[in-house]
N, C-alpha and C positions, 0 to 999 in steps of 0.2 A: 297713628304712627306715621311719620313722614319718612318716605323711603327715597334715598338718592344713591348715586354711584360714588365710588371712592374719588374719582376724578373731580366730580362736582364739589364734593366736600373739601378737597384740598384746594381747589380753585377759590372757594369761598374763604377758607382760612387765610389764604394768601392776599386777599383783598384788604383794603383799609378804608375807613370812613364810610362815606355814602356809597362807595362801589360795592360794599357788602350787601346793602339793600338791593341794589341793581341786580346783583348776581342771584339773590334769592328770588326776586321777582321774575327773572328770566326763567329759572327752573320751575317756578310756580305756574307760569303761563305756557310752558312747553307742552306739546301734545304727548299723550302716553306713548311709551316705547313701542315701536313696531319694527320687527326684523327687516322688513322691506325698505325701511328708511334709515337703517344703520349704515352710514357711509363706509365704515371700516370693516364691516362684517365679512365680506368675501375674502379680503386679505387676511384678516385675523384667523378665519377658519382654515384658510389655505396653509398658513404657517403652522397652525396646530396639527393639521392633517399630515403635513410634511414630516414632522417629527414623530407623531404617534404611529405613522405607518412606515417609519424608517426609510423614507424615500431619498433619492438623490436630490440635491438642492436645485437642480435644473427643472424639477417638476413644478417648482413654484412659478415658473414662467406661464404655466397653463392658466393661472388666474387672470392673465391679461387678455386671453383669447376672446372671451365673450362679453367684454365690457361695452356698454352702450352709453353710459353716463359720461358726458364730456369731462366733468371734473375728475372722475376716476381715471379716465384715459390719460389725463394730463398728470395725475398725481401718483398712481400706482406703480408705473414702471421704475421711477426713481427709487421708491421704497423697496421694491423687489430687488433692484440692483444693490442697494445698500445692505439689505438684510443678507443676501447671498455673500457679499463681500465680508460682512461681519462673521459669518459662519466659517469662511475660509476653508481650512482643512481640519477643523476641529473634529475630534471623535465624539459623537453625541449619541446618547441613548435616552429614550423617553421614560418618564414616570408621571403618574397623575399628580397634579398640583393640588394643594388644599384649597378649600373654599369655606368662607364663613360670613355671617352677618354680624357686624359690630353694632350693638345697640347701646345708646345712652339716652336716658330720659325718653322723649318721644321721637328721637331721631334714629333711623336705621340706615346703616351704610354697608353696601355690598363690597366685600373684599374678595376679588376673584382674579388672581394672577393667572395668566393664560398658559404658561409653560412650566413644566417640570423637566429639567434637563440635567443629565449627567454629562458634563463637559470635561473631557480628558481626565475623568476620574473624580471630579469635584461636583457635588450636587448643588444645583441652583433652582430656585423657584423664581420665575421672571414675570414681571408685569411689563407689557409692551406700551411704548409711547409712540403714537403715530403722528401727532399733530405737527404742523409747520413751526409752531412756537417751540423753541428749544426748551428742554426740561431744565429748570434751574435747580441748583443744589438745595435751595430752600424747600421747593416742592418735593424733590426726591427724598429729603430728610423726613418730611411729614409722612409720605407714603410708606417709607421703610420703617418708620416708627410704629405705625399701625400694623403693618404686615408682621414684623418681628414680635410685637406684643401679643397679637391675637392668633397667629398661625404657627409660630415657632414652638410647637409643642408635640409631645408624643413622637410619632414616626418622623416628624419634620424638625426635631430639636437640633439636629446636626446639619441642617440644610442652610445654604446661603441665600437669603432673599435679596433680590436685585430688581432694578428697572432698566430697561433698554431703550434709550433714545435712538430709534432706528435711523433717522436721518443723519445723526452725528456718529452713529456706530459707537455710542458711548454707553458703557454699562456702569450704572450707579450701584455699588454693592455694599456701602457702609454709611452709617450716619453717626453723628456725635450726640444725637438726642437720646435720652434715656427715659426710664419709667417716670421720672419726675415731670417730664413734659406731657405725659398723658393728661394731667389735670388741665393743661392749656387746651388740649383738643376737646376735652369734656366741656369746658367753658364755651368754646366755640360752637359746640353742638347745641348747647342751651340757647345761645344767642341766635343761631340759625332758626331754631324752632320758634323763638319769640318773634322774629321778623316774619317768618312764614305765617304765623297766626295773625299778625297785624294786617297782612295783606288780605287774608281771607275773612277778616272781621267785617 
């Protein structure tokens, strides 16, 4: 079973031609995940803790105090500022977001939105986008398609699934893609595994 993140899978689906092979090769040759080398981990966990513990948004500034990595020192402050600005004066309560593994054939994709938030009385499950590259509607559509298809069930059937591009303070909350497009993702999953196996052959 080939295990990858949702971000990696969507990046792959968004590629065309030979760049698909390049993307798979990059993932194939990547070192195994280690928390210590997860660039966004401290900020991601700080945002989750902020809401889970019902803290004032100013508490998010504390993530900046002990940074030693130059890239984090240059990148984190702007994201903290943008996230706090997006929060504004919203009334927010935390709930645990769903988590699932999407399996198709020999591919396993982790679906793990970070936040479950009641925002002014409306329930949202939110996937955070930290990267400098702006989130395109195309990528947002694919992510929302999988999240809605796999996670919008039982206790979460009335929840709005969304993706927040923190840098742009833009919340993507709807997609025109439907169940008929799942077949396209399944085909992409098959091609990903095929390329993966060819690299390892």
